[in-house]
C-alpha positions in Angstrom: -18.4 36.1 17.6 -16.0 38.4 18.9 -12.4 37.3 19.4 -11.3 36.2 22.7 -8.4 37.3 24.7 -7.0 35.6 27.8 -4.9 38.1 30.2 -2.5 36.3 32.7 -1.2 39.4 34.6 -0.8 39.6 38.5 -0.6 43.4 38.6 -4.2 44.1 39.2 -4.2 47.7 37.9 -2.7 46.7 34.4 -4.9 43.7 34.2 -8.1 45.7 34.7 -6.9 48.5 32.5 -6.0 45.9 29.8 -9.2 44.2 29.9 -11.6 47.6 30.0 -9.4 48.6 26.8 -9.8 45.4 25.0 -13.4 45.0 26.1 -13.9 48.7 24.4 -12.1 47.5 21.2 -14.8 44.6 20.7 -13.0 42.0 22.2 -14.3 39.2 24.7 -11.9 38.7 27.6 -10.9 36.5 30.4 -8.6 37.4 33.2 -6.3 35.6 35.7 -3.8 36.6 38.6 -1.6 34.0 38.1 -0.3 31.1 35.9 -2.5 28.6 37.4 -5.9 30.5 37.3 -4.9 31.3 33.5 -4.3 27.5 32.8 -7.6 26.8 34.2 -9.2 29.3 31.9 -7.6 27.9 29.1 -8.8 24.5 29.6 -12.5 25.7 30.1 -12.5 27.7 26.7 -10.7 28.3 23.5 -8.9 31.8 23.2 -7.8 33.4 19.9 -4.8 35.2 22.0 -3.2 35.0 25.2 -1.5 37.9 26.8 1.0 36.5 29.3 3.1 38.2 32.0 6.5 36.4 32.1 6.7 37.0 36.1 4.0 35.7 38.0 3.6 34.8 41.7 3.1 30.9 41.4 4.8 29.8 38.2 7.1 31.5 35.5 5.7 32.6 32.3 8.0 30.6 30.5 6.6 27.4 32.0 2.9 28.6 31.1 3.4 28.7 27.3 4.1 24.8 26.7 1.3 24.1 28.8 -0.8 26.5 27.0 0.3 24.5 23.8 -0.7 21.4 25.3 -4.4 22.3 25.4 -4.6 24.3 22.0 -1.5 23.8 19.7 -2.5 27.0 17.8 -2.5 29.0 21.0 -1.2 32.6 19.9 0.8 33.9 22.9 2.1 37.4 23.4 4.5 38.0 26.4 4.7 41.1 28.5 8.0 41.7 30.0 10.1 44.6 31.6 12.8 46.0 29.6 15.7 44.4 31.4 13.9 41.0 30.6 14.6 41.1 26.9 16.6 37.8 26.7 13.5 36.2 28.8 11.3 37.4 26.1 13.6 35.7 23.1 13.5 32.5 25.1 9.6 32.8 24.9 9.9 33.1 21.4 11.8 30.0 21.3 9.0 28.4 23.5 6.4 28.9 20.9 4.9 32.5 21.8 4.2 34.8 18.7 5.7 37.7 19.9 6.4 40.1 23.1 5.9 43.6 24.0 8.0 45.4 26.8 6.7 47.3 29.8 5.7 49.9 30.2 3.8 50.0 26.7 1.6 52.0 24.9 -2.0 50.6 24.6 -2.5 51.8 21.0 1.1 49.8 20.4 -0.4 46.7 22.2 -3.4 47.1 19.9 -1.7 46.9 16.7 0.5 44.1 18.0 -2.9 42.0 18.6 -4.2 43.0 15.4 -1.1 41.8 13.6 -1.2 38.4 15.6 -4.7 37.8 15.0 -4.5 38.7 11.0 -1.4 36.2 10.9 -3.7 33.5 12.8 -6.5 34.4 9.9 -3.9 33.9 6.8 -2.9 30.6 8.3 -6.3 29.2 8.5 -7.1 30.8 4.9 -4.0 29.1 3.5 -5.2 25.7 5.0 -8.5 26.2 3.4 -7.1 26.8 0.2 -5.2 24.1 0.4 -8.0 21.8 1.2 -9.9 23.2 -1.6 -7.1 22.5 -4.2 -7.5 18.9 -3.2 -9.0 16.7 -5.5 -12.2 15.0 -4.5 -10.3 11.8 -5.0 -8.4 12.4 -1.6 -11.8 12.5 0.4 -13.0 9.3 -1.3 -15.3 11.4 -3.5 -14.9 9.5 -6.9 -16.8 9.4 -10.0 -18.5 11.2 -12.9 -22.0 9.9 -13.0 -24.9 12.6 -13.0 -25.9 11.5 -9.7 -22.4 12.0 -8.3 -21.6 15.5 -10.1 -24.8 16.7 -8.7 -23.7 15.5 -5.2 -20.5 17.1 -5.4 -21.9 20.7 -6.7 -24.4 20.7 -3.6 -21.5 19.9 -1.4 -19.4 22.7 -2.4 -22.1 25.1 -2.4 -23.0 23.9 1.6 -19.6 23.9 2.5 -18.9 27.6 1.8 -21.6 28.5 4.2 -22.1 28.2 8.0 -25.1 26.3 8.4 -25.6 23.0 10.1 -25.8 20.2 7.6 -27.9 16.8 7.7 -26.7 14.0 5.3 -29.2 11.4 4.0 -28.2 7.9 2.7 -28.0 4.5 3.2 -25.3 2.6 5.2 -22.0 2.7 3.7 -22.9 5.1 1.0 -20.3 7.4 1.9 -22.1 9.8 4.2 -18.9 10.5 6.4 -16.7 11.0 3.1 -19.0 13.7 2.1 -19.2 15.2 5.9 -15.4 15.2 5.6 -15.2 17.0 2.2 -17.7 19.6 3.5 -14.9 20.5 6.6 -12.2 20.4 4.0 -13.6 22.7 1.6 -14.8 25.2 4.4 -13.4 28.2 5.9 -12.9 25.9 9.0 -10.6 23.5 7.0 -7.5 24.7 9.2 -9.7 23.8 12.6 -10.4 20.5 14.3 -12.3 17.6 12.5 -14.2 15.6 15.4 -16.4 12.6 14.9 -18.7 11.2 17.2 -20.8 8.1 16.6 -24.3 8.6 18.4 -24.9 4.8 18.2 -21.5 3.5 19.6 -21.9 4.3 23.1 -24.8 4.1 25.9 -26.6 7.1 26.9 -24.3 7.9 29.9 -21.3 7.6 28.3 -22.4 9.5 25.2 -23.2 12.7 27.5 -20.0 12.7 29.3 -18.3 12.0 25.6 -19.9 15.1 24.2 -20.1 17.6 26.8 -16.9 16.4 29.1 -17.1 16.4 32.8 -16.2 18.0 36.2 -14.0 16.1 38.6 -16.3 14.2 40.8 -19.3 14.9 38.5 -19.9 10.9 39.0 -18.4 7.9 40.7 -15.6 7.3 38.3 -14.9 11.0 37.3 -11.4 11.2 38.9 -10.4 14.3 36.7 -11.9 17.1 34.7 -12.6 15.9 31.1 -13.1 18.3 27.9 -15.7 17.1 25.6 -15.6 16.8 22.0 -17.5 19.8 21.7 -14.8 21.6 23.3 -12.2 19.8 21.3 -14.2 20.8 18.2 -14.0 24.5 18.7 -13.3 26.7 15.8 -13.7 23.3 13.7 -16.4 20.7 12.7 -18.2 18.2 14.7 -19.6 15.3 12.8 -22.4 13.4 14.7 -22.7 10.0 12.9 -26.0 7.9 13.2 -27.8 11.0 14.6 -30.9 9.2 14.4 -29.7 6.9 17.2 -29.5 9.9 19.9 -31.3 9.5 22.9 -34.5 11.7 23.4 -32.8 12.6 26.9 -29.7 14.1 24.9 -31.8 15.6 21.9 -32.9 18.8 23.8 -29.3 19.4 25.2 -27.8 19.2 21.7 -30.3 21.5 20.4 -29.6 23.9 23.1 -25.9 24.1 22.0 -27.0 24.7 18.3 -29.2 27.6 19.4 -26.8 29.4 22.2 -23.4 28.0 21.1 -22.8 27.3 24.7 -22.8 24.6 27.3 -21.9 23.1 30.7 -20.0 20.4 31.4 -21.6 17.4 33.6 -21.1 18.3 37.0 -20.2 22.3 36.0 -21.8 25.5 36.6 -19.9 27.3 34.2 -21.5 28.4 30.5 -18.6 27.3 27.9 -19.0 29.1 24.8 -17.8 27.2 21.6 -17.7 27.8 17.7 -18.6 24.8 16.2 -20.0 23.8 13.0 -22.5 20.8 13.3 -22.6 18.1 10.4 -25.0 14.9 11.1 -25.6 11.8 9.1 -28.0 9.2 9.3 -29.5 6.3 7.2 -32.8 6.5 9.0 -36.0 8.0 8.0 -36.1 11.1 10.5 -39.6 12.7 9.5 -41.0 9.3 10.0 -39.2 9.0 13.6 -40.4 12.7 14.1 -44.1 11.4 13.6 -43.4 8.4 15.6 -42.3 10.8 18.5 -38.6 9.2 18.4 -36.9 12.5 17.3 -37.8 15.7 18.0 -39.1 17.9 15.3 -37.1 21.2 16.5 -33.6 19.3 16.4 -34.4 17.9 13.0 -35.3 21.3 11.3 -32.5 22.8 13.0 -30.0 20.3 11.7 -31.6 20.0 8.5 -30.8 23.6 7.0 -28.1 22.1 4.9 -30.0 18.9 3.5 -27.6 16.6 1.3 -29.0 13.0 -0.2 -26.0 10.8 -0.6 -27.3 8.3 -3.5 -26.7 4.5 -3.1 -24.4 2.7 -5.0 -26.7 1.2 -7.5 -28.1 4.9 -8.5 -24.5 5.8 -10.0 -23.4 2.4 -11.5 -21.2 4.1 -13.9 -18.8 5.0 -10.8 -18.5 1.4 -9.7 -15.5 0.5 -12.1 -13.7 3.8 -11.1 -14.2 3.4 -7.4 -13.0 -0.6 -7.5 -9.8 0.7 -9.2 -9.2 3.2 -6.5 -9.9 0.6 -3.6 -7.7 -1.8 -5.7 -4.8 0.8 -5.7 -5.2 1.2 -1.9 -5.5 -2.2 -0.7 -2.4 -3.2 -3.0 -0.5 -0.1 -1.4 -1.6 -1.4 2.2 -0.4 -4.6 1.7 2.7 -4.0 -0.3 1.5 -6.0 -3.3 1.4 -5.3 -7.1 -1.6 -3.6 -8.4 -3.8 -6.5 -9.8 -5.8 -6.4 -13.2 -9.3 -6.0 -13.3 -10.5 -8.3 -16.1 -13.5 -7.3 -18.0 -15.9 -10.3 -16.6 -15.0 -9.2 -12.9 -16.1 -5.3 -14.0 -19.2 -6.8 -15.3 -20.0 -8.6 -12.2 -19.2 -5.5 -10.0 -21.3 -3.6 -12.4 -24.4 -5.6 -12.0 -24.4 -6.5 -8.4 -27.1 -4.9 -6.2 -24.5 -3.6 -3.7 -26.9 -3.5 -0.5 -23.8 -2.5 1.6 -23.0 0.4 -1.0 -19.4 1.7 -1.3 -18.3 0.2 2.1 -19.3 -3.3 0.7 -17.6 -2.8 -2.4 -14.3 -1.6 -0.7 -14.4 -4.9 1.5 -15.0 -6.9 -1.5 -12.0 -5.5 -3.3 -9.7 -5.7 -0.3 -10.5 -9.5 0.3 -9.9 -10.1 -3.4 -6.6 -8.6 -3.3 -5.3 -10.5 -0.4 -6.6 -13.8 -2.1 -5.2 -12.9 -5.5 -2.1 -14.9 -6.1 -1.2 -14.2 -9.8 -1.8 -10.5 -10.0 -5.1 -10.7 -11.4 -8.4 -11.0 -9.9 -11.0 -13.4 -11.1 -14.7 -14.0 -10.2 -13.9 -16.8 -8.2 -12.3 -14.4 -5.5 -15.7 -12.6 -5.1 -18.2 -13.7 -2.9 -20.7 -16.4 -3.5 -23.7 -14.3 -3.5 -22.1 -12.3 -6.5 -21.5 -15.4 -8.5 -23.5 -16.4 -11.6 -27.1 -15.9 -12.1 -28.2 -16.2 -8.6 -26.5 -12.8 -8.0 -29.1 -10.4 -6.6 -29.2 -7.9 -9.2 -31.2 -4.7 -8.9 -32.8 -4.8 -12.3 -34.1 -7.7 -14.5 -32.5 -7.6 -18.1 -35.8 -6.6 -19.4 -35.6 -3.5 -17.0 -38.3 -4.6 -14.4 -37.7 -4.8 -10.7 -36.9 -8.4 -9.4 -36.6 -7.5 -5.6 -36.9 -4.7 -3.2 -33.8 -3.3 -1.4 -35.0 -4.8 1.9 -35.4 -8.4 0.4 -31.9 -8.0 -1.2 -30.5 -6.7 2.0 -31.9 -9.4 3.9 -30.7 -11.9 1.6 -26.9 -10.4 1.9 -27.0 -10.3 5.4 -28.4 -14.0 5.9 -25.6 -15.1 3.6 -23.1 -13.2 5.4 -24.3 -14.5 8.8 -24.4 -18.1 7.6 -20.8 -17.9 6.4 -19.8 -16.7 9.8 -21.9 -19.5 11.5 -24.3 -16.9 13.2 -21.6 -14.8 15.0 -22.8 -11.2 14.8 -19.5 -9.4 15.5 -17.6 -11.4 12.5 -20.6 -10.5 10.3 -20.6 -6.9 11.4 -17.1 -6.8 10.5 -17.5 -8.3 7.2 -20.3 -6.1 6.4 -18.1 -3.2 7.6 -20.6 -1.9 10.0 -21.0 -1.5 14.0 -22.4 -4.8 15.8 -25.2 -2.4 17.0 -25.9 -1.4 13.6 -26.3 -4.9 12.5 -28.4 -5.8 15.3 -30.7 -2.7 14.6 -30.8 -3.8 10.9 -31.8 -7.3 11.9 -34.6 -6.0 13.7 -35.6 -3.7 11.0 -35.7 -6.5 8.5 -37.3 -9.0 10.9 -34.3 -11.2 10.9 -33.6 -11.3 14.7 -36.1 -14.1 15.2 -34.1 -16.1 12.6 
């Protein structure tokens, strides 16, 4: 995608000359004759650079710069000024402009200045990317050394370096968002925005406005223009969590954005171009949903170019103790208490439990234990009752044979938590570390809703 330059210049001859010259150099351009018009264009799409005249008919260029920065903190502004106004140009630099050029100027000199400015932006992003790549995986919550974990890290690093859309499969609480975040931080987009949208958290009408934004007056309560998350993610990554819950009405609209990199706000007529990488996640069986007509086949294959399967915690038992120690440190720091000891009997119980709620459940259990511990030492009595003694729902019997299916273990755990919360689904969802809507769907899926 060509670099985009916004020209804000009231002199029509100079504005048209600059636009034609820059387009011949391969840039995409937007042009405005006054400050307010330029700010409107800046709100509609992201620009790699802004050429700004300091003398405008409606507002001063010095006042335009901070307003540009409000919409895009990384806005790269080059001011254009007549020779007597060098002091004003210096003031513009202090206000956040990258550089200035005196009028009249040679077009080739301007091209060189633009080239330097864009190279500066590229280097800044590259530095941010390399910093992110140098981070230890632990900083993103990816902790472990099991074969399943090493395989996950290897494929995540390979896919992160590409530009393809990614679909992350895995059970609830297994760490899909952590993997998505690691993909962003290890990609060339690490310096760009990271934006998340939970597709199960909002009703369809609000979801469309949240994703695409809306124009003033698009519907009854649309009292002002709103930029959607697609625009906010321009230049970075948009993470679509629980993509399996996206309505059939919105699925074709998302597919169009994936294919054209453009969309319209609700109530709008202008096509807005965006440069966004899509990373989606789901705990649902999307191929089965495709067969049942509940998920579009074309959208599934478009998202599933970079497919990642996150293993459940029971498939990487060697990592449980390392994760537990990490969560203990986090919890102790959060409440300002000393790091509690992790006795062997607690390690044993943690390592043999089925963890139907996966890593999220492990985190919640350890946070609760740290809060309740009094002598700087954890004990098995601080663990949930379903983990105690021989009644603990382990995944395998001592001889290696299965004792329960995952659905049976999950159902038993949810029943226990609901009983503990006296049937309060909101409180139960909080303890399980999931959204209330996710719990409701899980109850229906496991046929527990009638109970």
